[in-house]
Backbone as ProteinMPNN parsed JSONL, in Angstrom:
{"seq_chain_A": "MARLIPASKRVVQARALIQQARDLPLPSDAGWQDFSYVAQVKDLLRQARELIKFIPNSPSASEALKDEVAKLFRETETAEKEILRR", "coords_chain_A": {"N_chain_A": [[0.84, -1.173, 0.0], [0.536, 2.197, -0.802], [2.165, 4.945, 0.757], [0.84, 7.783, 2.463], [1.4, 11.054, 1.457], [1.822, 14.22, 2.801], [0.127, 17.233, 1.719], [1.619, 19.627, 1.735], [4.227, 18.683, 1.636], [4.163, 17.466, -0.843], [3.989, 19.695, -2.514], [6.495, 20.847, -2.09], [8.144, 18.808, -3.097], [7.293, 18.821, -5.767], [8.161, 21.324, -6.596], [10.923, 20.884, -6.401], [11.255, 18.963, -8.408], [10.624, 20.478, -10.669], [12.713, 22.306, -10.609], [14.805, 20.536, -10.95], [14.333, 19.726, -13.573], [14.874, 22.113, -14.864], [17.579, 22.277, -14.344], [18.775, 20.281, -15.788], [21.438, 19.303, -17.841], [21.998, 20.828, -20.962], [22.203, 19.085, -23.976], [25.116, 19.081, -25.951], [25.284, 18.486, -28.664], [22.739, 18.266, -30.103], [20.879, 19.731, -28.749], [17.666, 20.921, -27.883], [16.473, 19.266, -29.692], [17.266, 16.741, -29.194], [15.928, 13.725, -28.481], [16.013, 12.21, -26.156], [16.705, 14.063, -24.169], [14.493, 15.803, -24.277], [12.507, 14.004, -23.523], [13.299, 13.43, -20.896], [12.983, 15.936, -19.647], [10.222, 16.396, -20.013], [9.221, 14.194, -18.589], [10.044, 14.724, -15.936], [8.592, 17.065, -15.422], [6.028, 16.082, -15.739], [5.908, 14.315, -13.589], [5.959, 16.179, -11.525], [3.507, 17.501, -11.92], [1.785, 15.323, -11.502], [2.119, 14.84, -8.794], [0.763, 16.931, -7.552], [-1.787, 17.152, -8.572], [-4.254, 16.348, -7.45], [-4.626, 17.853, -5.196], [-6.147, 20.34, -5.263], [-8.751, 19.293, -5.252], [-9.105, 18.281, -2.789], [-10.86, 18.316, 0.263], [-9.704, 19.171, 2.618], [-7.702, 20.916, 1.976], [-6.395, 24.172, 2.161], [-7.382, 27.465, 0.999], [-5.163, 29.005, 0.38], [-3.231, 27.046, -0.109], [-4.374, 25.823, -2.324], [-4.225, 27.941, -4.147], [-1.46, 28.121, -4.348], [-0.889, 25.686, -5.554], [-2.141, 26.065, -8.01], [-0.47, 28.043, -9.017], [1.857, 26.518, -9.262], [1.107, 24.718, -11.267], [0.918, 26.499, -13.439], [3.585, 27.265, -13.446], [4.871, 24.893, -14.205], [4.019, 24.711, -16.839], [5.138, 27.054, -17.988], [7.816, 26.519, -17.47], [8.279, 24.3, -19.08], [7.95, 25.448, -21.612], [10.027, 27.36, -21.559], [12.327, 25.755, -21.208], [12.319, 23.913, -23.361], [12.057, 25.457, -25.621], [14.306, 26.87, -26.234]], "CA_chain_A": [[0.0, 0.0, 0.0], [1.317, 3.431, -0.903], [2.03, 5.786, 1.945], [0.238, 9.078, 2.23], [2.331, 12.174, 1.543], [1.058, 15.451, 3.051], [0.055, 18.157, 0.579], [2.721, 20.591, 1.778], [5.428, 17.994, 1.178], [3.997, 17.268, -2.284], [4.313, 20.965, -3.158], [7.954, 20.983, -2.027], [8.705, 17.842, -4.041], [6.986, 19.274, -7.127], [9.105, 22.418, -6.887], [12.238, 20.285, -6.61], [11.252, 18.33, -9.733], [10.674, 21.543, -11.673], [14.08, 22.817, -10.601], [15.636, 19.483, -11.527], [14.15, 19.807, -15.025], [15.598, 23.307, -15.33], [19.018, 22.079, -14.16], [19.311, 19.255, -16.686], [22.404, 19.891, -18.786], [21.591, 20.841, -22.363], [23.155, 18.336, -24.804], [25.884, 19.976, -26.817], [25.195, 18.164, -30.083], [21.468, 18.529, -30.777], [20.051, 20.638, -27.965], [16.293, 20.504, -27.587], [16.058, 18.266, -30.665], [17.655, 15.439, -28.664], [14.696, 13.136, -27.961], [16.236, 11.76, -24.79], [16.656, 15.268, -23.337], [13.099, 16.247, -24.251], [11.758, 13.026, -22.738], [13.652, 13.614, -19.488], [12.354, 17.174, -19.172], [8.772, 16.178, -19.95], [8.935, 13.242, -17.527], [10.173, 15.407, -14.647], [7.468, 17.991, -15.268], [4.84, 15.246, -15.56], [5.938, 13.849, -12.209], [5.585, 17.311, -10.677], [2.057, 17.685, -12.046], [1.108, 14.174, -10.899], [2.172, 14.971, -7.339], [-0.111, 17.974, -7.005], [-3.017, 17.303, -9.345], [-5.464, 16.111, -6.671], [-4.69, 18.748, -4.033], [-7.295, 21.262, -5.315], [-10.002, 18.577, -5.014], [-9.134, 17.828, -1.402], [-11.634, 19.23, 1.116], [-8.892, 19.681, 3.721], [-6.726, 21.884, 1.482], [-6.781, 25.567, 2.356], [-7.402, 28.272, -0.231], [-3.778, 29.406, 0.094], [-2.569, 25.894, -0.714], [-4.949, 25.659, -3.663], [-3.632, 28.985, -4.989], [-0.068, 27.747, -4.575], [-0.905, 24.587, -6.52], [-2.453, 26.664, -9.308], [0.769, 28.694, -9.472], [2.781, 25.474, -9.678], [0.669, 24.243, -12.586], [1.362, 27.497, -14.415], [5.041, 27.231, -13.493], [5.297, 23.746, -15.009], [3.785, 25.052, -18.243], [6.14, 28.02, -18.427], [9.129, 25.87, -17.441], [8.392, 23.476, -20.279], [8.168, 26.343, -22.75], [11.356, 27.97, -21.451], [13.393, 24.754, -21.359], [12.32, 23.243, -24.666], [11.986, 26.408, -26.737], [15.52, 27.701, -26.215]], "C_chain_A": [[0.891, 1.244, 0.0], [1.104, 4.281, 0.348], [1.519, 7.159, 1.551], [1.28, 10.184, 2.427], [1.503, 13.438, 1.764], [1.156, 16.419, 1.867], [1.221, 19.137, 0.571], [4.023, 19.956, 1.3], [5.354, 17.728, -0.322], [4.368, 18.534, -3.062], [5.828, 21.159, -3.196], [8.618, 20.044, -3.024], [8.46, 18.267, -5.49], [7.928, 20.407, -7.525], [10.5, 21.877, -7.166], [12.328, 19.616, -7.982], [11.315, 19.369, -10.848], [12.091, 22.103, -11.763], [15.039, 21.805, -11.214], [15.521, 19.492, -13.052], [14.898, 21.009, -15.589], [17.112, 23.099, -15.289], [19.61, 20.994, -15.054], [20.269, 19.902, -17.675], [21.915, 19.751, -20.227], [22.621, 20.073, -23.187], [23.836, 19.272, -25.799], [25.661, 19.717, -28.299], [23.874, 18.566, -30.727], [20.561, 19.471, -29.995], [18.669, 20.08, -27.718], [15.783, 19.468, -28.567], [16.463, 16.857, -30.25], [16.448, 14.836, -27.953], [14.841, 12.675, -26.515], [16.13, 12.931, -23.811], [15.212, 15.754, -23.18], [12.265, 15.306, -23.384], [12.048, 13.17, -21.249], [12.963, 14.837, -18.903], [10.849, 16.958, -19.004], [8.402, 15.21, -18.823], [9.035, 13.905, -16.148], [9.001, 16.357, -14.401], [6.148, 17.223, -15.101], [4.763, 14.733, -14.126], [5.514, 14.96, -11.248], [4.081, 17.543, -10.727], [1.279, 16.552, -11.376], [1.073, 14.29, -9.372], [1.087, 15.901, -6.792], [-1.494, 18.023, -7.639], [-4.295, 17.107, -8.529], [-5.608, 17.037, -5.469], [-5.868, 19.724, -4.125], [-8.641, 20.596, -5.039], [-10.155, 18.128, -3.566], [-9.919, 18.809, -0.533], [-10.812, 19.821, 2.26], [-7.862, 20.713, 3.277], [-7.252, 23.305, 1.657], [-6.765, 26.302, 1.017], [-5.987, 28.711, -0.616], [-3.018, 28.269, -0.587], [-3.091, 25.647, -2.124], [-4.399, 26.707, -4.63], [-2.185, 28.65, -5.324], [0.033, 26.627, -5.611], [-1.218, 25.123, -7.916], [-1.219, 27.368, -9.883], [1.778, 27.661, -9.958], [2.395, 24.877, -11.028], [1.111, 25.212, -13.682], [2.882, 27.477, -14.558], [5.549, 26.04, -14.299], [5.105, 24.025, -16.497], [4.847, 26.017, -18.763], [7.533, 27.402, -18.428], [9.323, 25.012, -18.681], [8.652, 24.336, -21.51], [9.572, 26.933, -22.725], [12.462, 26.963, -21.742], [13.456, 24.229, -22.789], [12.281, 24.196, -25.842], [13.185, 27.342, -26.768], [16.063, 27.917, -27.601]], "O_chain_A": [[1.881, 1.311, 0.729], [0.011, 4.326, 0.913], [1.747, 7.627, 0.435], [1.956, 10.231, 3.454], [0.576, 13.705, 0.999], [2.135, 16.419, 1.121], [1.757, 19.446, -0.493], [4.829, 20.609, 0.637], [6.378, 17.761, -1.004], [4.979, 18.462, -4.128], [6.38, 21.584, -4.211], [9.552, 20.439, -3.72], [9.33, 18.09, -6.343], [8.43, 20.445, -8.649], [11.185, 22.358, -8.068], [13.363, 19.696, -8.644], [11.987, 19.159, -11.857], [12.606, 22.344, -12.856], [15.979, 22.179, -11.916], [16.517, 19.284, -13.746], [15.487, 20.929, -16.667], [17.844, 23.671, -16.097], [20.827, 20.809, -15.072], [19.951, 20.928, -18.276], [21.476, 18.68, -20.646], [23.81, 20.381, -23.105], [23.2, 20.137, -26.403], [25.829, 20.625, -29.114], [23.884, 19.159, -31.806], [19.57, 19.96, -30.537], [18.515, 18.905, -27.382], [14.755, 18.84, -28.31], [16.052, 15.883, -30.88], [15.993, 15.368, -26.941], [13.887, 12.748, -25.739], [15.53, 12.798, -22.745], [14.773, 16.074, -22.076], [11.42, 15.751, -22.608], [11.141, 13.045, -20.427], [12.424, 14.785, -17.797], [10.279, 17.302, -17.968], [7.374, 15.391, -18.171], [8.189, 13.664, -15.287], [8.483, 16.432, -13.287], [5.253, 17.681, -14.392], [3.692, 14.717, -13.52], [4.799, 14.711, -10.278], [3.45, 17.759, -9.692], [0.242, 16.787, -10.756], [0.101, 13.88, -8.738], [0.561, 15.679, -5.701], [-2.302, 18.872, -7.264], [-5.333, 17.659, -8.893], [-6.633, 16.997, -4.789], [-6.547, 19.92, -3.117], [-9.584, 21.274, -4.63], [-11.217, 17.65, -3.168], [-9.668, 20.013, -0.587], [-11.178, 20.858, 2.812], [-7.21, 21.327, 4.121], [-8.406, 23.598, 1.342], [-6.204, 25.819, 0.034], [-5.655, 28.781, -1.8], [-2.255, 28.499, -1.525], [-2.321, 25.3, -3.019], [-4.137, 26.405, -5.794], [-1.736, 28.868, -6.449], [0.938, 26.626, -6.445], [-0.62, 24.68, -8.897], [-0.957, 27.296, -11.083], [2.477, 27.888, -10.945], [3.265, 24.566, -11.841], [1.617, 24.793, -14.724], [3.408, 27.65, -15.657], [6.552, 26.157, -15.003], [5.929, 23.624, -17.32], [5.391, 25.822, -19.85], [8.349, 27.723, -19.292], [10.405, 24.997, -19.267], [9.48, 23.988, -22.352], [10.235, 26.999, -23.76], [13.425, 27.279, -22.441], [14.54, 24.115, -23.361], [12.461, 23.759, -26.979], [13.097, 28.465, -27.265], [17.079, 28.591, -27.768]]}, "name": "protein", "num_of_chains": 1, "seq": "MARLIPASKRVVQARALIQQARDLPLPSDAGWQDFSYVAQVKDLLRQARELIKFIPNSPSASEALKDEVAKLFRETETAEKEILRR"}
């Protein structure tokens, strides 16, 4: 059985995954056209979204936490555009 991770810890982990995607070294030969690099970035951002996607539906989540999650969703979208559209 999977263990329950508190929402605040999920937000911290999602931020770390987004930062990890930003910190991936850009391949020198093909850049964003390298399929492996693109797949790694998309996978890290997908993991971040998966961690926080159910928090807004939780009745115990505060409005501040829901707003923070909405900001993280927007941040994953902008991070993907910034990283892959260099």
